[in-house]
C-alpha atoms as one frame of an Amber mdcrd trajectory, in Angstrom:
protein
 -11.346  91.484 -45.397  -9.039  89.543 -43.065  -6.412  92.273 -43.328  -8.963
  94.941 -42.378  -9.996  92.949 -39.293  -6.375  92.663 -38.187  -5.848  96.376
 -38.777  -8.917  97.245 -36.688  -7.714  94.997 -33.867  -4.232  96.499 -33.994
  -5.716  99.973 -33.614  -8.377  99.083 -31.034  -6.161  97.201 -28.575  -3.898
 100.164 -27.673  -6.905 102.507 -27.731  -8.774 100.256 -25.313  -5.721 100.058
 -23.061  -5.468 103.868 -22.977  -9.163 104.284 -22.169  -9.145 101.625 -19.449
  -6.068 103.148 -17.824  -7.599 106.639 -17.814  -9.662 108.205 -15.039 -12.845
 107.322 -16.933 -11.853 103.661 -17.005 -11.015 103.698 -13.316 -14.349 105.367
 -12.518 -16.189 102.700 -14.475 -14.248  99.973 -12.697 -15.023 101.405  -9.258
 -18.696 101.732 -10.180 -18.798  98.099 -11.293 -17.024  97.092  -8.099 -19.510
  98.996  -5.932 -22.351  97.359  -7.800 -20.860  93.935  -7.114 -20.511  94.806
  -3.412 -24.257  95.338  -3.241 -24.665  91.690  -4.216 -25.844  88.891  -1.968
 -24.856  89.130   1.712 -23.156  85.713   1.519 -20.622  87.109  -0.901 -19.936
  90.074   1.394 -19.459  87.769   4.390 -17.101  85.617   2.347 -15.047  88.658
   1.344 -14.870  89.907   4.931 -13.777  86.466   6.152 -11.095  86.325   3.454
  -9.816  89.795   4.362  -9.762  88.937   8.058  -7.688  85.851   7.274  -5.275
  87.925   5.192  -4.919  90.510   7.972  -4.155  87.734  10.450  -1.605  86.166
   8.095   0.086  89.511   7.473   0.165  90.276  11.204   1.916  86.973  11.845
   4.363  87.630   9.012   5.161  91.120  10.335   5.779  89.666  13.802   8.149
  87.076  12.340  10.008  89.734  10.374  10.264  91.914  13.476  11.776  89.041
  15.477  14.208  88.303  12.668  15.218  91.958  12.476  15.788  92.161  16.231
  17.922  89.008  16.091  20.058  90.409  13.276  20.498  93.740  15.066  21.541
  91.873  18.206  24.104  89.841  16.247  25.524  92.965  14.634  25.698  94.775
  17.984  27.568  91.883  19.619  30.113  91.629  16.800  33.655  92.622  17.802
  34.994  95.759  16.109  38.306  94.092  15.161  36.539  91.410  13.054  35.996
  93.935  10.276  39.740  94.686  10.182  40.457  91.173   8.880  39.225  92.205
   5.456  41.893  93.319   2.980  41.849  96.986   2.042  39.941  97.872  -1.113
  42.012  98.602  -4.213  41.299 102.194  -5.194  42.685 103.042  -8.550  41.349
 106.016 -10.239
């Protein structure tokens, strides 16, 4: 009895994973998600506020990364061309 239960679980877990990852599973998930969006307006307002906060955070992060990138490009542009010559030549054996 216990062995049969384990065998059923071993077969059902991969089968469930295949079904949930299919287009049918994704359609069911989107339908459930749409149904949850039609919930109370407080929940929708909370989600919108959360998303607005995330957009603001990501905008700040992108600005910081842009400044960092500009700084690095400026440093690389100001570097003297003879500084790279101080490196020893690569050993190419082949």
